[in-house]
C-alpha positions, 0 to 999 in steps of 0.5 A: 499499499501507499504511504499516507499523503501529508499536507502542511498548511499555512493560512492568514486571513482577516474577518471585518465589519465596516461602515457601521456594520453595513459591510462584511468583508473576510479574506485569507491567503493560504498555501499548503505543502503536500508531500507523498501524493497518491496516484491511482493506476489501473494494472489490468483490471486492478486499481493500484495506488502509489506515492508520487511527488509533492505539490504546492498550492497557493491561493486567496479567498474573499467574500463580502456582503454589503447592505446598500440599503435597508432593502438591498443587500449584495454579496460577492466571493472570488477564489484564486489558486495556483497549484504546482507538481513536481511529478511531470506526469501531473498538470500544473493548474491555476483556478479562478471562481467567483460569484455575485448575488443580490437580495432585494426586499421589493415591498411589503404587501398586505398579504406578505413580503415580496422578495427577489434573489439573483445570483451569478455563478462563475466557474473557471475551466477545470481538470478533473484528474491532474494525471490526465490532461484530457479530462477538462471541463470548460469554464461556465456562467450560471444565473439563478433567480428566485421571486418569493412571497413570504410570510403569508398569513393563514388564520391566526398562527400559520404562515406560508411562502410561495416561490417562483424560481429559476435554475440556470436560467440561460440553459448553460451547458457545463460538466460537473464531473469527468472520469477515465475508465481506459476505454472511455472517458465518462462525463456528468453534466449539470442540470439544464434550465429548470 
């Protein structure tokens, strides 16, 4: 059997509330030194693991939430990661991803509260297996929306909520997983517009 993988991890971050607590901003810078990396190989019909090389991951992440008004809140996040391997069979990677979202409390109606939530997700192209550079998913963007009427009163004590939502509104084709089974590559696609 292969030796266990080892990771030494360093992280420096900050969590903050600014502008009279209307702005939350968090960020972190990190580095991971990984050794005894394991690689799975097919030996005939048997999968075997062996140790191979080291890697170093360096990255930064941030997320924020900003109350623009009492009725409008914006959120955003971003992540960047650079990965380098000593094993020449592994492919170095640079990854980016991010998201933005808005929550708008449109109105307080006699029957309840009307809210609109929208989020937009940005995902960089991604290699599913570091040892197989053919297993790559293209970058993609997803738009999701939700319109809700909440706190609808039913009698003295019951409340309800009605929501109209759309996921992947632009009907983006995107791959969420890939695998190499030697004689064919398999890919799993994300859900279409719904």
